[in-house]
C-alpha positions in Angstrom: 81.9 89.5 -13.2 83.5 92.7 -11.1 83.5 92.6 -7.6 83.4 96.1 -5.6 86.7 96.6 -3.8 87.0 96.0 0.1 88.1 99.0 0.6 86.2 101.5 -1.5 83.3 99.4 -0.1 84.6 100.9 4.0 85.1 103.9 3.1 81.1 103.8 1.4 79.5 102.5 4.9 82.0 104.7 6.7 80.6 108.1 4.6 76.6 107.3 4.9 77.0 106.6 8.7 78.5 109.9 9.1 76.0 112.1 6.6 73.3 110.3 8.6 74.8 111.5 12.0 75.7 115.1 10.8 72.5 115.1 9.2 70.3 114.5 12.3 72.9 116.9 14.3 72.2 119.7 11.7 68.4 119.2 12.3 68.8 118.9 15.6 70.3 122.2 16.0 67.8 123.9 13.5 65.2 123.1 15.6 67.1 124.2 18.6 67.6 127.6 16.5 63.7 127.6 15.3 62.2 127.1 18.9 64.7 129.6 20.6 64.4 132.3 18.1 60.4 132.1 17.9 60.9 132.2 22.0 62.4 135.5 21.8 60.2 136.8 19.3 57.8 135.5 21.8 59.0 137.3 24.6 59.5 140.3 22.7 56.0 141.0 21.9 54.9 141.2 25.0 55.5 143.6 27.6 55.4 143.2 31.8 53.2 146.1 32.6 51.5 149.1 30.2 53.2 152.6 29.3 50.8 155.0 31.3 50.1 158.1 28.9 53.0 159.5 31.3 55.4 156.9 31.1 55.0 157.3 27.3 55.3 161.3 27.5 58.4 160.7 28.9 60.3 158.4 27.2 59.1 160.4 24.1 60.5 163.9 25.3 63.8 161.8 26.5 64.0 160.4 23.1 63.3 164.1 20.9 65.2 166.1 23.7 69.1 167.1 22.6 71.6 164.7 25.2 74.9 166.7 25.7 77.7 164.7 24.7 81.1 164.9 26.8 83.4 163.7 24.7 82.1 165.8 21.3 85.4 168.4 22.2 87.8 166.0 21.6 89.0 167.1 18.0 89.4 170.7 19.3 91.2 168.9 22.1 93.6 166.7 19.3 94.2 170.1 17.6 94.6 171.8 20.5 92.7 174.6 20.0 91.4 175.0 23.6 89.4 177.3 23.6 87.1 175.9 21.0 87.6 173.1 23.3 85.9 175.1 26.0 82.5 176.6 23.9 82.0 173.2 22.4 82.0 171.3 26.4 80.1 174.6 27.2 77.2 173.6 24.5 77.4 170.3 25.5 76.5 171.2 29.3 73.6 173.5 28.0 72.2 170.8 26.8 72.4 168.4 29.0 70.5 171.3 32.3 67.9 172.3 29.5 67.2 168.3 29.0 67.6 167.7 33.1 65.4 170.6 34.0 63.1 169.4 31.5 62.4 165.6 31.7 63.3 166.0 35.7 59.7 167.9 35.6 57.9 165.2 33.8 56.0 163.4 36.0 55.5 159.1 35.8 54.1 155.8 37.2 55.6 154.1 40.3 56.8 151.7 38.2 58.8 153.6 35.7 59.9 155.9 38.7 63.7 153.6 38.8 64.0 153.9 35.0 63.3 157.7 35.1 65.6 158.0 37.9 68.2 156.0 35.9 68.0 158.5 33.2 68.3 161.8 35.3 71.7 160.2 36.9 73.2 159.3 33.4 72.7 163.2 32.3 73.8 164.5 35.4 76.8 162.5 35.3 76.8 163.7 31.3 76.3 167.1 32.6 79.4 166.8 35.8 81.6 165.5 32.8 81.8 168.1 30.1 82.3 171.0 34.1 85.0 168.7 34.3 85.8 169.0 30.1 85.5 172.7 30.6 87.9 173.0 33.7 90.4 170.7 32.0 90.6 172.8 28.5 91.2 176.4 31.1 93.8 173.9 32.7 95.4 172.9 29.2 94.9 177.1 28.3 97.2 177.6 31.5 99.9 175.0 30.9 98.6 173.3 34.2 99.4 169.7 33.5 98.8 168.4 37.4 95.4 170.2 37.5 94.7 169.1 33.4 95.0 165.4 34.8 93.1 165.4 38.2 90.4 167.3 35.9 90.3 164.4 33.2 89.6 161.4 36.0 86.9 163.5 37.3 85.6 163.7 33.9 86.3 159.7 32.7 84.7 158.6 36.1 81.5 160.8 35.0 81.5 159.7 31.7 81.8 155.9 33.0 79.0 156.7 35.2 76.9 158.4 32.6 77.1 155.3 30.5 76.5 152.9 33.6 73.5 154.1 34.4 72.6 154.9 30.5 72.6 151.1 30.3 70.7 150.6 33.5 68.0 152.7 32.1 67.4 150.6 28.9 68.2 147.5 30.8 64.9 148.0 32.8 63.5 149.6 29.7 63.5 146.4 27.8 63.1 143.5 31.3 59.8 145.4 32.1 58.4 146.5 29.3 60.0 145.0 25.7 61.0 148.6 24.6 
C-alpha cells in the first residue's frame, strides 16, 4: 500500500490553513465594504435640510446660466494671437457680469445664503481673472513683459480663488442638502 509523502501532507495542511484564513479575510472585507457602501447610499439620499423654492430656483439658474471661462483664451495665447486672446477674455468677462447680475438679485433662504455667497465669490474672482487676462493680452501686444508678468500673477491668484470658492460652495451643498 502506498503511503503519502510526508512533505506533501504538510504542504496540504499548510494550504488548507492559508486558504481558510484567506477566505475568512475576504469574507470580512466584503462585509465591511457592503456595510460602508450601504451607509454611503443612505446618507446621500437624506438631505439635512429641505430646499426652498427660492433655493431650488437659484440652483437651477446657477447651473443653467453660462459661466465665463477664465482660461478660454489660452489657445490664442499659445498661437501668439493677442488680439484674439483679448477678445475671448472680454467675452468671458461679459458672461461673468451677466451671471453675477442675475444671480445676485435672486433671493435664497438663510440656510442657503452661505452657499450663494460662495458661488458669488467664485464668479467675482472668475470675473477678475478675465479682467487681468485682458490686461495681460494688452501687455503682450505692447511687448511689456514686466506688466504681463504682474498681471499673470494677479490673474493666477484670482483663478485659484475662483476654484476655491466654487469647491467650497459644492462642499456646502453636499453637506447640507446631499446635492
